[in-house]
C-alpha positions as CSV (number, residue, x, y, z in Angstrom):
1,X,0.0,0.1,0.0
2,X,2.8,2.3,1.0
3,X,4.6,1.6,-2.3
4,X,1.5,2.0,-4.3
5,X,0.7,5.4,-2.4
6,X,4.2,6.5,-3.2
7,X,4.0,5.5,-6.8
8,X,0.6,7.4,-7.2
9,X,2.2,10.3,-5.4
10,X,5.3,10.3,-7.7
11,X,3.1,9.9,-10.7
12,X,1.0,12.8,-9.7
13,X,4.1,15.0,-8.9
14,X,5.6,13.9,-12.2
15,X,2.5,14.7,-14.1
16,X,2.1,18.2,-12.4
17,X,5.8,18.9,-13.1
18,X,5.3,18.1,-16.7
19,X,2.2,20.2,-16.9
20,X,4.1,23.1,-15.3
21,X,7.0,22.7,-17.7
22,X,4.6,22.6,-20.7
23,X,2.9,25.7,-19.4
24,X,6.2,27.5,-19.1
25,X,7.3,26.3,-22.6
26,X,3.9,27.7,-24.0
27,X,4.3,30.9,-22.2
28,X,7.9,31.3,-23.6
29,X,6.7,30.4,-27.0
30,X,3.8,32.9,-26.8
31,X,6.1,35.6,-25.6
32,X,8.6,34.9,-28.4
33,X,5.7,35.0,-30.9
34,X,4.5,38.2,-29.5
35,X,8.1,39.7,-29.6
36,X,8.5,38.5,-33.1
37,X,5.1,40.0,-34.1
38,X,6.1,43.3,-32.6
39,X,9.5,43.2,-34.5
40,X,7.7,42.2,-37.5
41,X,5.3,45.1,-37.4
42,X,8.4,47.5,-36.9
43,X,10.1,46.0,-39.9
44,X,7.0,46.3,-42.0
45,X,6.6,49.9,-40.9
46,X,9.9,51.4,-40.9
47,X,12.0,49.2,-43.3
48,X,12.0,48.5,-47.0
49,X,12.7,45.2,-48.9
50,X,16.3,44.2,-49.1
51,X,16.0,43.9,-52.9
52,X,14.3,47.4,-53.2
53,X,16.7,50.0,-51.7
54,X,14.8,52.9,-53.1
55,X,11.5,51.7,-51.6
56,X,9.7,51.6,-54.9
57,X,7.5,48.7,-54.0
58,X,6.1,50.6,-51.0
59,X,4.4,53.1,-53.3
60,X,1.5,52.9,-55.7
61,X,2.5,52.1,-59.2
62,X,1.2,55.4,-60.4
63,X,3.1,57.5,-57.8
64,X,6.0,59.7,-59.1
65,X,9.2,58.3,-57.6
66,X,12.0,60.0,-59.8
67,X,12.5,62.9,-62.2
68,X,11.7,66.6,-61.8
69,X,8.2,66.0,-60.4
70,X,9.5,64.0,-57.4
71,X,8.9,65.7,-54.0
72,X,12.7,65.8,-53.3
73,X,13.4,67.4,-56.7
74,X,10.7,70.0,-56.3
75,X,12.2,70.9,-52.9
76,X,15.6,71.2,-54.2
77,X,14.3,73.3,-57.2
78,X,12.4,75.7,-55.0
79,X,15.4,76.2,-52.6
80,X,17.8,76.5,-55.6
81,X,16.0,79.5,-56.8
82,X,15.9,81.1,-53.3
83,X,19.6,80.2,-52.7
84,X,21.0,81.6,-56.0
85,X,18.8,84.8,-55.8
86,X,20.1,85.4,-52.2
87,X,23.8,84.8,-53.3
88,X,23.2,87.1,-56.3
89,X,21.9,89.9,-54.0
90,X,24.5,89.4,-51.5
91,X,27.3,89.6,-54.2
92,X,25.7,92.9,-55.3
93,X,25.6,94.5,-51.8
94,X,29.2,93.5,-51.1
95,X,30.4,94.5,-54.6
96,X,28.5,97.9,-54.4
97,X,29.8,98.6,-51.0
98,X,33.5,97.8,-51.8
99,X,33.3,99.9,-55.1
100,X,31.5,102.8,-53.8
101,X,32.6,103.6,-50.1
102,X,35.8,103.7,-48.1
103,X,39.3,104.2,-49.1
104,X,42.4,102.0,-49.7
105,X,44.2,103.8,-47.0
106,X,41.8,102.5,-44.4
107,X,43.4,100.3,-41.7
108,X,42.8,96.6,-42.2
109,X,40.1,96.6,-44.8
110,X,41.6,99.2,-47.1
111,X,44.6,97.1,-48.2
112,X,43.1,93.7,-47.8
113,X,39.6,94.1,-49.0
114,X,39.0,97.5,-50.8
115,X,42.2,97.6,-52.8
116,X,41.5,94.6,-55.0
117,X,38.2,96.1,-56.1
118,X,39.9,99.3,-57.1
119,X,42.6,97.4,-59.0
120,X,40.0,95.3,-60.7
121,X,38.6,98.3,-62.5
122,X,41.9,99.3,-63.8
123,X,42.9,95.8,-64.9
124,X,39.8,93.7,-65.2
125,X,41.5,90.6,-66.7
126,X,44.0,90.3,-63.8
127,X,41.5,88.0,-62.1
128,X,42.0,85.5,-65.0
129,X,45.7,85.1,-63.8
130,X,44.7,84.0,-60.3
131,X,44.7,80.3,-59.5
132,X,41.6,78.6,-58.0
133,X,42.7,79.2,-54.3
134,X,43.5,82.9,-54.8
135,X,40.2,83.4,-56.7
136,X,37.9,81.5,-54.5
137,X,39.6,80.9,-51.0
138,X,37.8,83.7,-49.2
139,X,34.4,83.0,-50.6
140,X,34.7,79.2,-49.8
141,X,35.6,80.1,-46.2
142,X,32.5,82.3,-45.6
143,X,30.0,79.4,-45.3
144,X,32.3,76.9,-43.5
145,X,31.0,77.8,-39.9
146,X,27.4,77.3,-40.8
147,X,28.2,74.1,-42.8
148,X,29.9,72.7,-39.7
149,X,27.0,73.6,-37.5
150,X,24.7,71.9,-40.1
151,X,26.8,68.8,-39.9
152,X,26.7,68.7,-36.1
153,X,22.8,69.3,-36.3
154,X,22.3,66.4,-38.6
155,X,24.5,64.2,-36.5
156,X,23.1,64.8,-33.1
157,X,19.6,66.5,-33.2
158,X,16.5,64.3,-33.1
159,X,14.4,63.7,-36.2
160,X,11.6,66.1,-35.2
161,X,14.0,69.0,-34.8
162,X,15.7,68.2,-38.1
163,X,12.4,68.0,-40.0
164,X,11.2,71.3,-38.5
165,X,14.1,73.2,-40.2
166,X,15.0,70.8,-43.1
167,X,13.8,73.1,-45.9
168,X,15.8,76.0,-44.4
169,X,18.9,73.8,-44.1
170,X,18.5,72.8,-47.8
171,X,18.3,76.6,-48.7
172,X,21.4,77.4,-46.7
173,X,23.3,74.5,-48.2
174,X,22.6,75.7,-51.7
175,X,23.3,79.3,-50.8
176,X,26.7,78.2,-49.5
177,X,27.4,76.5,-52.9
178,X,26.5,79.6,-54.9
179,X,28.4,82.0,-52.5
180,X,31.4,79.9,-52.7
181,X,31.4,79.8,-56.6
182,X,30.5,83.5,-57.0
183,X,34.1,84.7,-57.7
184,X,34.7,81.7,-60.1
185,X,31.6,82.8,-62.1
186,X,33.0,86.4,-62.0
187,X,36.4,85.2,-63.2
188,X,34.8,83.3,-66.1
189,X,33.0,86.4,-67.1
190,X,36.4,88.0,-67.8
191,X,37.9,85.0,-69.6
192,X,37.5,85.1,-73.3
193,X,39.6,82.2,-74.4
194,X,39.9,78.5,-73.4
195,X,36.7,78.1,-71.4
196,X,35.0,74.6,-71.6
197,X,32.0,74.5,-73.9
198,X,29.7,73.8,-70.9
199,X,30.7,77.1,-69.2
200,X,30.1,79.1,-72.3
201,X,26.7,77.3,-72.6
202,X,25.8,78.4,-69.1
203,X,26.9,81.9,-69.9
204,X,25.1,82.1,-73.1
205,X,21.7,81.0,-71.5
206,X,22.4,83.4,-68.5
207,X,22.5,80.5,-66.0
208,X,25.7,82.1,-64.6
209,X,27.1,85.5,-65.1
210,X,27.5,86.2,-68.9
211,X,30.6,88.0,-70.3
212,X,28.6,90.6,-72.3
213,X,26.3,91.2,-69.3
214,X,29.1,91.9,-66.9
215,X,30.8,94.3,-69.3
216,X,28.1,96.9,-68.5
217,X,29.5,97.2,-64.9
218,X,33.1,97.9,-66.3
219,X,31.9,101.1,-68.1
220,X,33.1,104.2,-66.1
221,X,31.9,105.2,-63.5
222,X,31.2,101.6,-62.5
223,X,28.0,102.4,-60.9
224,X,25.7,99.7,-62.1
225,X,25.2,96.0,-62.4
226,X,27.0,95.0,-59.3
227,X,25.5,91.4,-58.9
228,X,28.1,89.0,-60.1
229,X,26.8,85.5,-59.1
230,X,24.4,85.1,-62.0
231,X,23.5,88.9,-62.6
232,X,19.8,88.0,-62.6
233,X,18.9,90.8,-60.3
234,X,20.9,93.5,-62.0
235,X,18.1,94.6,-64.4
236,X,15.4,94.6,-61.7
237,X,17.5,96.6,-59.2
238,X,18.4,99.2,-61.8
239,X,14.8,99.5,-62.8
240,X,13.8,100.6,-59.4
241,X,17.0,102.7,-58.9
242,X,18.1,100.6,-55.9
243,X,21.7,101.5,-55.8
244,X,21.4,105.2,-56.6
245,X,18.8,105.6,-54.1
246,X,20.9,104.1,-51.4
247,X,23.8,106.3,-52.4
248,X,21.6,109.4,-52.1
249,X,20.5,108.5,-48.7
250,X,23.9,107.8,-47.4
251,X,25.5,110.8,-49.0
252,X,22.7,112.9,-47.5
253,X,23.2,111.7,-43.9
254,X,27.1,111.0,-43.9
255,X,28.4,113.6,-46.3
256,X,30.5,110.9,-48.1
257,X,30.7,111.1,-51.9
258,X,30.2,107.7,-53.7
259,X,33.2,106.4,-55.5
260,X,35.3,109.4,-54.7
261,X,38.2,107.1,-53.7
262,X,37.8,104.9,-56.7
263,X,38.1,108.1,-59.0
264,X,41.3,109.1,-57.1
265,X,42.8,105.7,-57.3
266,X,42.2,105.5,-61.0
267,X,43.6,109.0,-61.7
268,X,46.8,108.1,-59.5
269,X,47.3,104.8,-61.2
270,X,47.0,106.4,-64.7
271,X,49.5,109.1,-63.7
272,X,52.0,106.5,-62.6
273,X,51.3,104.4,-65.7
274,X,52.0,107.4,-68.1
275,X,55.0,108.7,-66.3
């Protein structure tokens, strides 16, 4: 009886243990299935097929996924126009200020900043004898601080912060490109031999600063057509007397004569040349 009782007890214990083990295995299996299902949902939601790196299968067959009508292409196109117009206007303001005001005898900026503008009116083709670094070094350095900040922002900011200012960052990136290339476009507008055909094509269709267009600025007294990235804004600004109005206001309140030092520099240089 005792043996039989022990046997039943052992059998019952073994059965209970087996049931508990089965239950645990089922729970573990269910948890794994739940975890797998959650991961599966995340994969379906956030990933794209391995054989489809551009995610084309995630869109309707009639959706536009490439070409000029793509959303990304439209964004770049819209910011391209804003970026290049801002660069053109900025180049005009800087060029006008350096041509019109100040003296080459001023400390710091006179020799290092204003003098090259004065000399350029006397020898416009001297810029064509400068190498790439001498021509573009200063302009390329200008956007570097903001580009470094942009790289930091895209590396460490969260997605929501990046998305909030993404369009502006695209605009600033394109602006940086056009500011950097402004003096190169200017140099090409003074280069009459040996330019690649694609550069002359861009000039001919006024995508960058054309040679004939920029020649207008180099007619004495150098008081017009200051924008030198593309020159797109030169005619509109002249139509509203933008530069002459600014000069009138500044002369009225400061007493400074526009281009007085430019005239003096030209006369002094001509005197030295003829002597």
